[in-house]
VOBA-1610 file (N, C-alpha, C; in pm, whole numbers, padded with zeros to 5 digits, always signed):
BEGIN
Met+01717+00907-04261Met+01623+00965-04154Met+01677+01094-04077Ser+01635+01207-04078Ser+01728+01312-04004Ser+01626+01369-03896Leu+01697+01369-03781Leu+01629+01392-03659Leu+01625+01543-03646Thr+01521+01601-03594Thr+01524+01741-03548Thr+01511+01750-03393Val+01600+01836-03327Val+01620+01818-03165Val+01581+01977-03151Glu+01479+01998-03056Glu+01434+02111-02998Glu+01467+02129-02845Pro+01561+02186-02802Pro+01604+02180-02656Pro+01489+02258-02583Ser+01456+02247-02468Ser+01350+02300-02401Ser+01367+02440-02353Gly+01502+02499-02350Gly+01552+02620-02307Gly+01571+02605-02144Lys+01558+02519-02106Lys+01569+02472-01950Lys+01683+02394-01917Ala+01731+02365-01808Ala+01826+02301-01757Ala+01837+02173-01815Cys+01720+02097-01870Cys+01742+01972-01924Cys+01605+01958-02010Gly+01617+01864-02098Gly+01465+01855-02177Gly+01503+01904-02309Ala+01432+01789-02419Ala+01452+01840-02559Ala+01316+01757-02628Tyr+01277+01823-02729Tyr+01170+01739-02819Tyr+01268+01680-02930Val+01240+01556-02979Val+01301+01518-03085Val+01199+01468-03194Thr+01191+01495-03325Thr+01127+01456-03425Thr+01194+01410-03541Gly+01116+01363-03634Gly+01184+01319-03763Gly+01217+01178-03743Leu+01141+01081-03664Leu+01154+00945-03674Leu+01030+00873-03615Asp+01027+00743-03638Asp+00897+00675-03636Asp+00957+00558-03525Leu+00901+00561-03412Leu+00951+00474-03303Leu+00835+00329-03301Ser+00735+00359-03404Ser+00629+00226-03404Ser+00690+00112-03499His+00805+00125-03539His+00885+00020-03583His+01015+00001-03528Pro+01074-00129-03556Pro+01222-00131-03505Pro+01307-00028-03589Val+01409+00010-03483Val+01499+00134-03528Val+01622+00059-03546Thr+01721+00112-03622Thr+01857+00088-03646Thr+01962+00101-03528Asp+02073+00018-03542Asp+02142+00039-03414Asp+02221+00203-03441Arg+02232+00236-03557Arg+02287+00363-03568Arg+02183+00467-03514Leu+02065+00450-03524Leu+01954+00565-03481Leu+01959+00580-03337Ile+01970+00412-03284Ile+01973+00413-03121Ile+02082+00479-03067Ala+02200+00462-03133Ala+02326+00537-03085Ala+02293+00683-03095Glu+02242+00723-03181Glu+02194+00888-03185Glu+02131+00930-03085Ile+02003+00842-03054Ile+01925+00871-02955Ile+01991+00887-02816Arg+02079+00754-02785Arg+02132+00775-02659Arg+02228+00895-02644Ser+02280+00937-02769Ser+02388+01056-02745Ser+02313+01169-02703Leu+02183+01199-02758Leu+02090+01303-02741Leu+02045+01294-02586Trp+01996+01164-02547Trp+01945+01156-02415Trp+02060+01186-02311Leu+02187+01151-02345Leu+02294+01158-02243Leu+02316+01325-02229Glu+02286+01371-02344Glu+02314+01533-02347Glu+02205+01623-02277His+02074+01576-02312His+01965+01657-02260His+01887+01593-02144Lys+01916+01463-02100Lys+01874+01387-02001Lys+01713+01375-02005Val+01640+01436-02065Val+01498+01401-02088Val+01468+01423-02245Leu+01416+01336-02300Leu+01380+01337-02445Leu+01229+01312-02453Ala+01153+01391-02530Ala+01014+01370-02574Ala+00997+01347-02708Phe+00945+01255-02750Phe+00910+01212-02898Phe+00767+01233-02915Pro+00715+01343-02975Pro+00584+01362-03019Pro+00531+01295-03115Gly+00404+01246-03149Gly+00368+01200-03262Gly+00386+01050-03290Gln+00410+00976-03186Gln+00442+00833-03189Gln+00334+00749-03175Ser+00271+00686-03258Ser+00167+00592-03253Ser+00214+00460-03228Met+00276+00444-03094Met+00340+00321-03067Met+00253+00210-03004Ser+00274+00091-03009Ser+00187-00011-02953Ser+00283-00042-02828Asp+00229-00152-02740Asp+00317-00193-02638Asp+00429-00281-02676Asp+00405-00345-02794Asp+00530-00404-02858Asp+00618-00336-02877Ala+00600-00216-02939Ala+00700-00107-02986Ala+00774-00065-02869Leu+00684-00030-02762Leu+00755+00022-02646Leu+00852-00076-02597Glu+00808-00189-02573Glu+00906-00303-02538Glu+01038-00303-02617Ala+01013-00308-02747Ala+01129-00319-02840Ala+01203-00190-02811Phe+01184-00066-02800Phe+01247+00043-02784Phe+01323+00047-02661Thr+01265-00024-02548Thr+01325-00027-02427Thr+01436-00117-02429Leu+01411-00242-02506Leu+01506-00338-02512Leu+01655-00280-02592Ala+01591-00182-02689Ala+01727-00150-02784Ala+01791-00046-02702Met+01741+00021-02586Met+01805+00128-02514Met+01873+00059-02396Gly+01884-00067-02385Gly+01938-00123-02261Gly+01906-00251-02201Gly+01753-00286-02238Gly+01694-00384-02189Gly+01609-00342-02063Phe+01544-00451-02005Phe+01462-00415-01916Phe+01514-00420-01772Gly+01487-00310-01686Gly+01524-00321-01552Gly+01420-00376-01464Asp+01457-00404-01339Asp+01357-00430-01238Asp+01262-00344-01209Asp+01116-00399-01173Asp+01040-00299-01155Asp+00958-00360-01021Pro+01005-00351-00893Pro+00930-00386-00777Pro+00816-00312-00721Phe+00734-00405-00668Phe+00609-00314-00613Phe+00488-00290-00740Phe+00533-00315-00860Phe+00425-00270-00948Phe+00366-00420-01024Thr+00262-00411-01042Thr+00201-00532-01108Thr+00184-00515-01264Pro+00247-00587-01355Pro+00252-00530-01482Pro+00096-00553-01549Ile+00058-00476-01663Ile-00058-00487-01727Ile-00089-00616-01773Glu-00189-00667-01797Glu-00222-00801-01844Glu-00154-00823-01973Gly-00116-00948-01969Gly-00030-00997-02103Gly+00107-00952-02113Arg+00159-00882-02010Arg+00300-00816-02030Arg+00365-00841-01909Glu+00516-00854-01912Glu+00588-00863-01803Glu+00661-00763-01764His+00675-00642-01846His+00764-00536-01829His+00690-00393-01848Ile+00552-00406-01856Ile+00493-00281-01878Ile+00392-00270-01759Ala+00409-00156-01685Ala+00311-00115-01571Ala+00235+00016-01643Ala+00097+00023-01584Ala+00015+00118-01599Ala+00041+00237-01500Ile+00078+00340-01543Ile+00056+00453-01441Ile-00084+00528-01457Leu-00159+00490-01401Leu-00305+00499-01405Leu-00371+00592-01306Arg-00469+00676-01345Arg-00556+00750-01234Arg-00691+00770-01302Glu-00791+00724-01248Glu-00942+00721-01308Glu-01006+00858-01267Ala-01101+00887-01352Ala-01143+01023-01345Ala-01199+01058-01211Asp-01259+00956-01140Asp-01312+00992-01019Asp-01232+00943-00914Glu-01114+00922-00918Glu-01032+00860-00815Glu-00985+00981-00699Gln-01004+00941-00577Gln-00972+01029-00475Gln-00845+01024-00376Thr-00779+00912-00415Thr-00645+00885-00355Thr-00537+01001-00366Pro-00453+01032-00291Pro-00348+01112-00313Pro-00267+01079-00436Leu-00225+01175-00510Leu-00147+01154-00620Leu-00045+01077-00611Phe-00019+01002-00716Phe+00081+00889-00715Phe+00236+00977-00766Ala+00338+00954-00684Ala+00469+00986-00737Ala+00486+01157-00727Glu+00421+01212-00632Glu+00419+01357-00625Glu+00535+01427-00563Asn+00629+01346-00506Asn+00757+01381-00445Asn+00875+01362-00546Trp+00966+01448-00541Trp+01081+01417-00610Trp+01151+01305-00576His+01206+01205-00678His+01280+01110-00663His+01333+01062-00784Ser+01419+00957-00782Ser+01502+00885-00885Ser+01450+00762-00896Asp+01383+00682-00987Asp+01321+00570-00996Asp+01393+00435-00944Trp+01343+00363-00843Trp+01418+00257-00777Trp+01544+00272-00732Ser+01570+00403-00678Ser+01719+00413-00610Ser+01754+00323-00496Phe+01663+00272-00436Phe+01681+00155-00326Phe+01726+00036-00374Leu+01760+00020-00513Leu+01797-00101-00551Leu+01947-00122-00570Glu+01999-00235-00549Glu+02165-00257-00562Glu+02198-00175-00696His+02116-00214-00793His+02173-00156-00925His+02048-00096-00985Pro+02030+00043-00948Pro+01902+00124-00988Pro+01913+00129-01156Pro+01780+00153-01213Pro+01776+00155-01367Pro+01849+00302-01398Ala+01891+00279-01539Ala+01948+00382-01598Ala+01855+00483-01650Gly+01715+00438-01686Gly+01622+00529-01739Gly+01477+00474-01716Thr+01383+00550-01752Thr+01242+00513-01748Thr+01183+00586-01880Cys+01080+00491-01937Cys+01005+00544-02042Cys+00861+00553-02015Leu+00791+00655-02046Leu+00637+00665-02023Leu+00585+00689-02172Leu+00478+00615-02211Leu+00411+00617-02327Leu+00275+00672-02311Ala+00228+00795-02383Ala+00113+00841-02333Ala-00004+00734-02384Val-00104+00714-02304Val-00223+00634-02356Val-00338+00710-02371Asp-00381+00795-02246Asp-00498+00856-02232Asp-00454+00993-02143Ile-00440+01099-02214Ile-00397+01224-02171Ile-00513+01309-02159Pro-00532+01378-02022Pro-00637+01472-02001Pro-00605+01611-02065Pro-00713+01677-02086Pro-00693+01823-02156Pro-00642+01919-02090Lys-00597+01903-01953Lys-00526+01993-01858Lys-00454+01912-01767Gly-00361+01989-01697Gly-00258+01927-01583Gly-00201+01790-01616Gly-00146+01738-01525Gly-00069+01621-01538Gly+00069+01633-01566Asp+00141+01746-01569Asp+00266+01785-01624Asp+00368+01691-01532Thr+00480+01671-01579Thr+00587+01584-01500Thr+00702+01686-01484Leu+00745+01708-01381Leu+00870+01807-01338Leu+00993+01730-01343Phe+01102+01763-01404Phe+01219+01712-01409Phe+01333+01799-01333Ala+01416+01760-01260Ala+01524+01849-01218Ala+01669+01800-01219Asp+01737+01882-01297Asp+01889+01816-01364Asp+01987+01833-01250Gln+02026+01718-01196Gln+02097+01705-01079Gln+02264+01716-01110Ala+02293+01735-01246Ala+02421+01752-01281Ala+02430+01914-01245Ala+02338+01982-01313Ala+02334+02134-01287Ala+02325+02160-01146Ala+02265+02106-01064Ala+02245+02122-00919Ala+02377+02113-00857Phe+02444+02021-00892Phe+02577+01982-00803Phe+02666+02085-00870Ala+02678+02108-01001Ala+02773+02194-01041Ala+02768+02349-00989Ala+02647+02386-00957Ala+02615+02530-00901Ala+02662+02536-00741Leu+02673+02450-00677Leu+02747+02450-00539Leu+02877+02495-00525Pro+02889+02549-00406Pro+03031+02604-00371Pro+03129+02480-00364Asp+03248+02508-00397Asp+03351+02375-00381Asp+03356+02330-00270Gln+03362+02390-00168Gln+03366+02332-00011Gln+03232+02269-00003Arg+03135+02303-00039Arg+03015+02206-00044Arg+03015+02065-00115Lys+03073+02105-00220Lys+03082+01982-00317Lys+03174+01867-00247Asp+03280+01932-00183Asp+03371+01841-00127Asp+03307+01751-00001Tyr+03247+01827+00073Tyr+03158+01774+00175Tyr+03058+01657+00121Leu+02965+01695+00053Leu+02881+01606-00027Leu+02942+01465-00074Arg+03056+01504-00142Arg+03124+01378-00203Arg+03162+01284-00082Ser+03177+01330+00029Ser+03217+01233+00114Ser+03112+01143+00202Leu+02972+01169+00163Leu+02869+01112+00216Leu+02811+01003+00148Thr+02768+00905+00219Thr+02707+00782+00176Thr+02551+00776+00199Ala+02468+00782+00112Ala+02334+00785+00157Ala+02265+00654+00182Ile+02170+00647+00278Ile+02089+00499+00279Ile+01964+00523+00208His+01947+00428+00125His+01805+00419+00043His+01743+00313+00094Ser+01611+00336+00081Ser+01510+00228+00126Ser+01367+00268+00057Ala+01278+00162+00026Ala+01141+00195-00015Ala+01036+00191+00091Lys+01088+00181+00204Lys+01000+00168+00320Lys+00887+00255+00349Leu+00917+00387+00313Leu+00830+00507+00335Leu+00710+00487+00224Ala+00737+00434+00117Ala+00633+00439+00019Ala+00570+00292+00009Tyr+00670+00177+00010Tyr+00596+00058-00040Tyr+00583-00061+00085Ala+00644-00006+00209Ala+00620-00109+00296Ala+00462-00125+00350Pro+00405-00212+00410Pro+00279-00240+00441Pro+00196-00109+00488Glu+00302-00037+00573Glu+00237+00086+00656Glu+00269+00212+00546Gly+00342+00208+00449Gly+00388+00303+00372Gly+00274+00383+00288Thr+00321+00488+00219Thr+00211+00561+00142Thr+00139+00470+00062Tyr+00192+00378-00004Tyr+00116+00302-00114Tyr+00080+00149-00039Gly+00076+00175+00112Gly+00055+00031+00173Gly-00079-00023+00190Glu-00111-00084+00303Glu-00250-00137+00317Glu-00357-00045+00343Arg-00320+00071+00397Arg-00433+00176+00418Arg-00448+00251+00281Asp-00377+00224+00179Asp-00423+00323+00059Asp-00505+00263-00017Glu-00637+00274+00012Glu-00749+00218-00058Glu-00800+00312-00162Gly-00884+00232-00283Gly-00930+00312-00384Gly-00855+00353-00505Arg-00729+00301-00505Arg-00626+00352-00602Arg-00633+00233-00719Ser-00649+00299-00837Ser-00652+00240-00952Ser-00530+00169-01014Met-00423+00219-00955Met-00285+00166-01010Met-00254+00027-00938Ala-00192-00063-01001Ala-00181-00207-00959Ala-00043-00204-00873Ile-00040-00154-00735Ile+00070-00158-00662Ile+00060-00252-00551Glu+00173-00325-00532Glu+00185-00450-00431Glu+00291-00413-00324Pro+00238-00343-00219Pro+00339-00311-00104Pro+00379-00453-00039Asp+00518-00431+00013Asp+00569-00570+00066Asp+00670-00552+00165Glu+00675-00643+00268Glu+00777-00648+00364Glu+00925-00600+00284Ser+00947-00657+00202Ser+01088-00652+00127Ser+01119-00488+00110Ala+01031-00407+00111Ala+01050-00244+00104Ala+01123-00211+00230Arg+01131-00274+00329Arg+01232-00228+00462Arg+01369-00239+00430Ala+01403-00329+00332Ala+01551-00343+00301Ala+01618-00211+00253Thr+01753-00197+00308Thr+01828-00066+00269Thr+01951-00104+00181Gln+01990+00013+00115Gln+02093-00016+00018Gln+02173+00131+00013Leu+02320+00137+00020Leu+02402+00231+00034Leu+02439+00281-00119His+02439+00399-00135His+02479+00453-00267His+02553+00587-00214Pro+02663+00643-00294Pro+02710+00781-00273Pro+02606+00868-00301Leu+02614+00978-00219Leu+02535+01109-00238Leu+02567+01184-00371Val+02684+01165-00410Val+02731+01225-00528Val+02791+01121-00617Gln+02739+01106-00730Gln+02780+00980-00827Gln+02846+01053-00956Arg+02926+00994-01014Arg+02963+01016-01132Arg+02889+00935-01250His+02819+00998-01333His+02731+00938-01447His+02826+00821-01518Pro+02781+00712-01511Pro+02861+00587-01575Pro+02896+00608-01710Glu+02816+00684-01796Glu+02845+00721-01928Glu+02925+00845-01961Thr+02889+00954-01893Thr+02955+01082-01921Thr+03057+01121-01815Gly+03045+01067-01698Gly+03169+01089-01614Gly+03129+01234-01524Val+03006+01269-01551Val+02962+01384-01499Val+02912+01374-01346Glu+02952+01437-01244Glu+02890+01430-01111Glu+02770+01487-01105Cys+02689+01411-01036Cys+02523+01427-01013Cys+02507+01429-00873Leu+02399+01486-00823Leu+02343+01453-00701Leu+02267+01341-00714Tyr+02267+01232-00634Tyr+02176+01104-00647Tyr+02073+01113-00567Ser+01950+01117-00626Ser+01801+01087-00532Ser+01824+01195-00430Thr+01683+01163-00339Thr+01659+01275-00251Thr+01567+01216-00144Leu+01520+01306-00047Leu+01434+01241+00057Leu+01319+01163+00011Gly+01286+01061+00078Gly+01191+00982+00042Gly+01238+00839+00021Tyr+01326+00825-00077Tyr+01387+00706-00106Tyr+01539+00714-00037Ile+01582+00833+00007Ile+01682+00843+00097Ile+01641+00853+00240Val+01681+00764+00344Val+01618+00773+00476Val+01713+00806+00563Gly+01850+00824+00526Gly+01933+00845+00641Gly+02077+00870+00539Ile+02193+00894+00644Ile+02325+00910+00584Ile+02416+00822+00666Glu+02479+00743+00607Glu+02565+00652+00681Glu+02664+00720+00795Gly+02666+00676+00915Gly+02751+00732+01015Gly+02708+00890+01060Met+02584+00913+01040Met+02532+01038+01069Met+02403+01000+01169Gly+02391+01094+01284Gly+02262+01087+01347Gly+02135+01102+01261Gln+02030+01053+01298Gln+01899+01073+01213Gln+01857+01227+01190Ala+01847+01278+01281Ala+01805+01428+01299Ala+01886+01505+01223Glu+02036+01493+01237Glu+02140+01570+01147Glu+02121+01524+01011Ala+02103+01399+00982Ala+02085+01344+00863Ala+01961+01412+00767Ile+01844+01394+00835Ile+01711+01439+00776Ile+01736+01610+00752Ala+01790+01668+00858Ala+01810+01810+00820Ala+01901+01848+00711Leu+02014+01772+00695Leu+02094+01806+00585Leu+02016+01747+00433Leu+01932+01641+00456Leu+01873+01612+00337Leu+01769+01705+00279Ser+01694+01756+00400Ser+01584+01856+00373Ser+01634+01977+00309Asp+01746+02035+00366Asp+01815+02152+00327Asp+01851+02140+00163Leu+01915+02011+00145Leu+01980+01973+00007Leu+01854+01951-00089Ala+01747+01891-00058Ala+01621+01891-00130Ala+01579+02013-00193Gln+01578+02122-00110Gln+01541+02264-00149Gln+01618+02298-00263Trp+01764+02283-00225Trp+01842+02308-00354Trp+01838+02233-00467Gln+01814+02106-00468Gln+01801+02013-00580Gln+01689+02068-00677Ala+01578+02112-00614Ala+01459+02161-00688Ala+01446+02293-00722Arg+01544+02372-00705Arg+01546+02496-00735Arg+01491+02526-00887Asp+01422+02644-00915Asp+01370+02676-01052Asp+01458+02664-01155Ala+01591+02704-01127Ala+01691+02713-01218Ala+01729+02576-01268Phe+01694+02469-01220Phe+01730+02331-01250Phe+01608+02250-01318Val+01496+02310-01303Val+01357+02232-01332Val+01329+02260-01467Tyr+01269+02157-01520Tyr+01201+02159-01674Tyr+01050+02100-01652Arg+00947+02175-01676Arg+00830+02129-01671Arg+00773+02069-01792His+00762+01939-01803His+00716+01876-01925His+00567+01871-01934Arg+00515+01909-02041Arg+00356+01904-02075Arg+00346+01795-02170Trp+00238+01700-02150Trp+00210+01571-02212Trp+00127+01604-02342Glu+00138+01528-02424Glu+00049+01527-02559Glu+00006+01362-02577His-00102+01376-02657His-00131+01227-02720His-00017+01200-02786Asp+00004+01053-02792Asp+00074+00973-02880Asp+00243+01033-02859Met+00265+01040-02748Met+00402+01082-02720Met+00484+00991-02617Leu+00600+00969-02645Leu+00686+00883-02556Leu+00787+00987-02497Val+00806+00959-02384Val+00921+01035-02281Val+00994+00937-02229Met+01133+00957-02234Met+01233+00876-02148Met+01317+00988-02091Trp+01370+00931-01961Trp+01459+01032-01876Trp+01557+00930-01831Asp+01660+01020-01786Asp+01781+00943-01724Asp+01781+00948-01569Asn+01762+00852-01519Asn+01740+00842-01352Asn+01861+00863-01290Arg+01989+00854-01366Arg+02103+00904-01300Arg+02135+01036-01294Ser+02074+01136-01366Ser+02108+01260-01379Ser+01978+01359-01340Val+01864+01305-01339Val+01748+01394-01291Val+01672+01324-01192Leu+01595+01418-01122Leu+01487+01372-01038Leu+01375+01388-01118His+01234+01346-01083His+01132+01396-01136His+01003+01374-01051Lys+00890+01434-01067Lys+00785+01421-01009Lys+00647+01445-01063Ala+00542+01383-01019Ala+00425+01413-01086Ala+00350+01535-01047Thr+00260+01583-01109Thr+00165+01704-01078Thr+00035+01668-01104Gly-00062+01730-01036Gly-00208+01713-01053Gly-00286+01804-01166Gly-00387+01833-01112Gly-00460+01946-01201Gly-00563+01896-01298Tyr-00596+01759-01289Tyr-00655+01707-01392Tyr-00785+01619-01343Glu-00810+01678-01217Glu-00933+01637-01144Glu-01061+01605-01248Gly-01119+01488-01248Gly-01235+01456-01327Gly-01193+01412-01458Tyr-01066+01380-01495Tyr-01032+01315-01619Tyr-00943+01207-01575Arg-00951+01123-01683Arg-00889+00992-01656Arg-00736+01021-01711Arg-00625+00947-01671Arg-00504+00954-01719Arg-00432+00838-01708Glu-00371+00801-01841Glu-00292+00654-01821Glu-00171+00663-01905Leu-00076+00627-01855Leu+00067+00619-01932Leu+00112+00465-01925His+00189+00407-01997His+00246+00293-01989His+00403+00302-01975Arg+00448+00236-01877Arg+00572+00265-01829Arg+00674+00138-01836Thr+00782+00147-01905Thr+00904+00042-01879Thr+01012+00108-01821Thr+01087+00031-01769Thr+01229+00060-01692Thr+01342-00002-01772Ile+01448+00114-01789Ile+01552+00051-01866Ile+01682+00032-01769Ala+01731-00105-01786Ala+01813-00157-01694Ala+01954-00065-01671Ala+02007-00101-01575Ala+02130-00019-01521Ala+02226-00038-01632Trp+02320+00052-01648Trp+02417+00041-01772Trp+02521-00051-01718Ser+02562-00137-01815Ser+02647-00246-01791Ser+02798-00208-01863Gly+02811-00114-01914Gly+02916-00066-01988Gly+02949-00145-02133
//
């Protein structure tokens, strides 16, 4: 089996063809996919007629299942959540702010997989921002300063009872479970070395980052707001357009992502799994 790789031409992202992920794949192929994943950070596999069984098998092969707090899995599964928006839904768009999945956990996930189930004829692109490129482009003095900072992460703004997806968020088709546990905090360096490549990356952004250790809140939010604009500059962003029968996986350690709309009146559903933190 020979893989064909077509880079996006942007800071990150590539299409991979020449393989069939509907069946179990060899260790050798998984190693090749992982190498491409680390290089391009976002991989899209078009033309994959995958079942939920196949999605779970691929996720296991890529490193196992990570934790998925605040999501109720689809019926009959423990590790698949539906990223769903019905055609007539009026709630605010889910995940429309830049973030790295579950960065508020002690051991955040290495990656995320999304499998296209129901794709609208327009809109619904996913944006990815390369945080290795974003850090590399900073002046040396700025890099040194950011290396010295430790970010305070929390899910409270999104998943606490009063959060964006909390008790007042009515009429949403996604199965989200807000909880008091969302108020917990976790510390992570603002700049992290990727555990597999060693490349320095800016890690996460406003939303899941709620402060900077040892810094006043006003100063911290000002710094994070300024940095967030840099992190999402066009030079670092790849816009991914979805297709039917497509699997996409991305590296949460080196990219941010966000959802976009533009498909009002159409249903959209993707099945999501989380790849566990890298254990070496």
